[in-house]
N, C-alpha and C positions, 0 to 999 in steps of 0.2 A: 760319297767323298770320306775320307779319311782324318780324326780330329788330327790335327796340326799340335797338339802334348806330348812327346816323346817320351821312352821310356829311356831317362836322365842317367847315366852312372857319373860320379863324382869324385876329384880325388881327392885326397885330404890336402894337401897343402893346400888346392884352388878356398876355402873356409880360412883357410891361415895367411894368403897372400892379398886374398879378397877384402881381408879386416883389413887391412894399411890404409886405405881411406877410408873408411869410417869411423876415425877418432874426432874426429872435429863434429862430429855430427852429434847432437841431443834428443830422447827421446821425446822431452818435455817439451822439447822445439818446435817437434814433427806436426805441422796440420796440413787440414787439406785447404789445396788454391779454393780446389769451386765453394766449398765452405764463403773462405772471401767475398762469397757474393753473396750472403744467407743474408734473410730477412733480417735485418738489425731496427726495424719498427718499435720494439718496445711488448708487445704481442710477446705469451707466451708459450714456448716453441716444446708441443707437446711431440714424443718421442717412445714407442712402443720397441725396447730390447729384451729376445731371446734369448737365453744360456740353459744352463742343463742346471737341472738339483744344485751340483754340487758347490756347480759356480755363484751360488746365490750369493752367500756373501761376501766374494772378492767383487760380484758386480755392483753391489752398493758402494762397496770401497772406491771404485775407482769412477762409478758415473758422477761421484759428489765428487774426485780432481775433478772430471774434465770439468763442472756444472764450475767448480775454485777458478779453472785455469780459462771462465767465459764469460767474468766478472759480468759483463753490459748485457749478460743474454738472461732472461729466466728456459725451466726449464721443467721441463710436466714429463719424468723418463718415468716407463711401469719397467720393469724388469718382469718375463715369463719368464716359466718352469716349458722348455725343451726339452730331452733330451739328441745330445750329438745327433745320434741316429736317425731321431726322424725326425729333421730337420727335415728332408729336403719333400716328405714325406703330410708335413699340417703345411708349410709352405705352402703348396701346390695344389693343398685342398681348396684352397679363398690368396690366391695370391691375394686380393686386393686390402684384405681383413690381418693379412699376414704381417709380426714386427718390419719397425721403419730399418731394423737390423739385427742380426741374429746369424750365430754363431758352427758351423755343422762339419760334417768328415771332407777329405781333400775328393772324399771318390764321386761324393752326388755330384759336382760341382756340371759333371756332362749334364745333366739332366733340367737343373734350376737354368742351365744356357737357353736349352734347346726348350723352356719353356715361357725364356724372355723376364721370366725374373731377375736376373740381376742385373747391378746397378755397373757399368765399367766403368772403373775404378779411371782417372783425370791424369791427365799425361804428366801435370806435375807432382804428384802425389807418387803415378806408375816409378815416377825418377826415382823418389826418395825409398820409395817400396824393394829396387833392384840396390839401390847401392846398400841398405842397411841388411837386407834379409839373402836367410842362406839365397842360393841357387834353386835348390833342388824344388826348395817352398813355391820361388817366382814361378817357374814351371809349371808345378803344376796347377797354381792360379792362375792359367793362362791355358783360354779358348782362341785358337786360330786366332793368332796370336795377338790374343786380347784379352789382354788382361782385368778378372774379373772380381780378385777377391783378396782380403787382407787376411798372411798369414800370422797365425801369432803363435802355433808354440810347432817342434819337429821330431814332436819325439815317440812317433806314433809308427813300430816297426820290431825287427830281433834282433839278437843278439845273444850271447855262449854267459848262459848262466854255471858257477864249476863253482864247488868244496875245493880248497887252498887243498884246506889240511889232505885229498884224497891226490887230485891232480894237481901238477904245478904246475905257474905261469909257459914255463916251455912246452909241455902238455896242451896246456889247452889252444896250442894253437893249431891244432891238427886230428879231425877226426880220428883217428887210427890210433895216436897215444889218448887220445880223450877213451874210447873202450875198454884198450888196453893196459890204465889205469882201474879202470871202474869194476873191470871182471877180476882186478888184482884184490879190491876190495871187499869184493862181494857186493856189488851198486849196479844201477842200472846206469846210461847216458840217454834222454831223452828226449823227441822232437813229437807234430803235431806230424804227420803223413798224404792226409783224408785230407787236405786241403787246398786249393792253389796259390792261398796266399802262401803259406810253409812249404808245400813243394817248387814253387816255381826262384827259391832262394838262389838251389841247385840250378838253376837254366840259365838265368840271370844271372849271377857269377859267372860260366863259360860264356859271357856275352848275348845266347841266348837273347829274342826280344818277345813282344807281346802287342797287338794293335790294336785298336776298342775300331770300328768303322762304326758309321751311322747310321746302317741297317740292323743294328742288334748283333754282329759278327762280329765275330777276337780272330783276328791272322798267327799265327801264331810257324816261325819256324823250326821247332823244338825238333821234327823229323829231320834237319839235317847238319851240315857242322856250319857253325857257329862262323863270325867274321876276328876271332882267335885259335881256330882251330882244330875245338874239340864236339868228336861228335854228337851227336843227343842219343846216339844209344848207348853211347860208352859214358853218360850223365845219368840214365836209365839204371846202370847196371848198376853205380854207385854206389848212389838208392838202397837194392835189392842187397849189396853188399853188406851198406853199415845196413839196412834191415835186420835182414840175416843174426846179426853178429849177438852171444848170448847175452853178451853187457846189452842190449841195445832195447831199449822201451819204448815200442808204437800208443803212440797218446793218444785218446779220440781227441779231439776237435769241442771246444771248453772243459775237459778236464784232468788239465793241467793240476791246477791250483789242487784237485784233488790227491797228486797223484806225488807233489810238491809234498804236504803236511805225512804220504802216504813213510814218510825217510828212508826210502828204497836209491831216491837221484843222490849223483854226485853229480849231476852235470844235463842239464836241461836247456832247449835251445828257445827262448818265451820274452816279452817285452817288456816291459815297464809294470805293468797292470801287476805285477807277479811278482813284483820287486819284494813286497812287506812278508808275503810269501816265505820266498825262496830264503832271506835274510833269515826265517825266523829258522827254518828246515837246515840250515846251512853254521846257522851261530859265527861264530869268528870265522868263519871257512868259510867266511861268505863271498865273493868277488864273480865279476864280470867284465867280459870283452867284448872284445869283435866276434864276428862268426866264421870257425872255423875251417881248415879249406877239407878238402875227402879228393882220395882217389877216384881220378876217369882217367881214361886206356892208356892206364900207368904213371902217368904224371898226376903235381898237387896243383888242383883246381877252387878258385875260389869262391866263397857261397857269397851272396849279395844278401839283405834286406831290400825286402818289397814296403818300398818308405808308406809315407802315410799322412799328414798335416790336419790339423786343426784350420780353417778360417775365419773371419767374418764376414757378412754375405750383409750389400745395400740392395735394402728391397725398390725396384725400379719400380714401380707402385706409390712411395713413399711419397708423402706433401710434405718433409719438407726435406727432399733426401740431400738438396747442397750440407745442412744441418748430419742427417743420417750420415756422410763420408762423412762429417769430420769427424763423427763420433766413434766411424770404427777405423781413422787413422789413428783414435786414439786410444782404444784401446787395441790398438795393435801392434804402440811403440815398443822402444827398446825399456821403459819405464815401468809400461803395463806389463808387458811380458817377463818384466821379469819380477816383480809386484804377482806375479801367478805361477809364479816358478817358484818361489819360496809362498805363498798360502799352500798351491794343488801340486807343488813337486810337478807344477810342467817343463818340457824343458825344453828351450827355447827356440825358436826360428832367429832372432836377431844375431846377429855375425859375434857384435861386440861380448852383448850377454852373455852368449856361449862360447866366452873366453874368460867367463870369472869363473876365480876364487873359487867361489860357493855353486855353481857349477859343477867347474869339475874337482869339486871333492865328492858328488854323489855317484856312488859308484853304476845305481841302473843308467842314470840318465848322462851320462856323460859316456858311457858305454854306447849306449842309442846312438848317439851325437856326434860321435867320434865311426859308428860304422854306416851312418847312412853317412858322413864326409867321405869318408872310403870306399866303402862297395855301398849307395842305397836308390832303383830304379825306383823311380815314382811307378807305378800297375794304372794299365791302360786298358783294361778286361766290357768282359758284357757279363750279362747272363748263363749266354755257351759258356763260358768257361769257367769260371764257379759250376757248371754242371757238371762238366766232363771229368776236367779235373780231380775235383773231389775222388770221384772212382777209378782216376787211372791212378792217383795218390792213395787211392786203400789198396788196391791192388798190390803197386812199388812194395806199401808199408805188414803188409802179409810173407812178403820174399819173393812175387813172383811164384806162387802154391801150384797153378796150374800149369809152368817152367812155358808160360809162351813167347813165343817172337817177341824183342820188344820194340823194331825197327818196327810190329806191325801196328804195335800196341800204340805207339806215336804217328802213326798213317792216318791210327784210327780219330787219337784226338783231335791233332789237327780238323782233319774232312768234319769232325763234329763241331767243336767252336768255330765253323768255318761259316756253320748253316744262320743261317739269318733267323731273328728271333719271329715269332708272330703278332 
């Protein structure tokens, strides 16, 4: 059986129109229906919370507010340090000893659900989340029609940074003009291609898909023709053409910060994690926008971002699961998401927060939120995808040096990703 978490592409208008129904909803009024049933016996409610090291001060502030919002209950909330990248592995070592509430990256949800660790979100809370949070984040938190997590951020993904002293706002719309302007200025435009996370953006933008299967395989349709009529071979050739351009810089995964600091770049596709480095490098030319189009099959084709989110999860093994759900709802409500943006520059998943002036003034956050609303895809893949797209992307990044048949490369990629994991 295939997981029903589908790759979702959103129209920009959806985020705007959906906002109209959310104006009366207050972040502080959002509470867990199940927690209303939690014990009010006067005993101390002990809760363990795991968050990243960078979020420790924020969590102290938010848990203090949570206690203040529930003055009739005495809490003992312990805040532990666990990187969101390591949450799944840490939780699964011993779920019964894991935190009651923990923060995790959205791509870990399958393993946590399969292990039976996550407490499903209750219906009343689900209705609130579906109303207030951007739809892609709700989709990413849903497995087999069950909502398992509480969206907290929607800023994981990539977009275009550019130096507007080199590349005009209009020229930033296409790879062709970005590369032409960069070459004229003696600069480069770069991105990571030896990674399925980034190379998938070309295929997702052309409406190709990936599907994660329960047997550990990933189904790709990249060797065919997409629903929009674009051929996979044309996408692959479009990437090769970019990579062979003298103004293009193929950047190794993990090396973006070094290349930004080198001063050689006039544009780079990256995420909010590089915002400070890019701002320092580009100075008063610092700008960001949605991903550019590229030429495939003689026409301009969109790129899409592989979207990602940060969630709060509730441990099914919690001795105070009702209060744990109430805490998760509080930590992910409108006010808490805005506080997270204020303190940590994290892009909110809450639709009303996304439309705030403060968020819109943040160049990088505004760009990724716009990108994910315009064309963001929830990436649903397994390890077979990561292993094989890395090699595939490296071949394209080098400009297909052996001049291999692109259809054969795509056929082999699809076949390799379809293998069951051992």
